[in-house]
C-alpha positions in Angstrom: -0.2 0.1 0.0 1.7 3.7 -0.8 1.4 6.2 1.1 -1.0 8.4 -0.7 -3.5 5.4 -0.2 -2.4 5.3 3.7 -3.3 9.1 4.1 -7.0 8.5 1.8 -7.6 5.7 4.1 -6.8 7.3 7.1 -8.5 10.8 6.0 -11.9 8.9 5.3 -12.4 7.7 9.1 -12.1 11.3 10.2 -14.6 13.5 10.6 -14.9 16.8 8.3 -13.7 19.2 10.5 -10.5 17.3 11.3 -10.4 16.5 7.5 -10.2 20.1 6.7 -8.0 20.8 9.6 -5.6 18.3 7.8 -6.3 19.9 4.7 -5.2 23.4 5.5 -2.3 21.9 7.2 -1.3 20.7 3.9 -1.8 24.0 2.1 0.4 26.0 4.4 3.2 23.5 4.4 3.1 23.2 0.4 2.8 26.9 0.2 -0.7 26.9 -2.0 -1.7 30.3 -2.5 -5.5 30.3 -1.1 -6.4 31.6 -5.0 -6.3 28.6 -6.4 -8.2 26.9 -3.6 -12.0 26.2 -3.9 -14.2 27.8 -1.4 -15.7 25.9 1.5 -19.3 25.1 1.3 -19.8 27.0 4.9 -18.2 30.2 2.7 -20.4 30.1 -0.1 -23.8 29.3 1.8 -25.8 26.3 2.2 -28.7 25.5 -0.6 -30.9 22.6 -0.1 -31.2 20.3 -2.5 -34.2 18.5 -4.3 -37.4 20.1 -5.6 -40.8 20.0 -3.4 -44.3 21.3 -2.9 -43.8 22.5 0.2 -42.9 26.0 2.2 -41.0 25.6 5.3 -41.7 28.6 7.6 -38.9 31.1 7.5 -37.7 30.0 11.3 -37.5 26.0 10.4 -33.9 25.8 11.0 -33.7 27.6 14.0 -36.7 25.0 15.7 -36.1 21.9 14.1 -34.0 20.2 16.8 -37.3 20.9 18.9 -39.1 18.6 16.9 -36.6 15.8 18.0 -39.4 14.1 20.3 -41.8 14.3 17.9 -39.4 12.3 15.1 -38.2 10.1 17.4 -42.0 9.0 18.4 -43.1 8.7 14.4 -39.6 6.5 14.0 -40.0 4.4 17.5 -43.6 4.3 18.3 -42.7 6.1 21.4 -45.3 8.4 23.2 -45.2 12.0 23.7 
């Protein structure tokens, strides 16, 4: 197994945030300029995927976690 293959396997097992740290470190060590770097998804903003026929309330993202008990009940058959 080559060094690159070993690195790829290790990187796949890391959380995304840790992967970003490794990539930033490699950029710093290799001297790659920021102008050649593709912007991170966090920098370009979040885009929902897919099409839908419904509209979510403007504050949906802020209150999504409030629905945890209701969602768990739907999947696990638990009562609220």
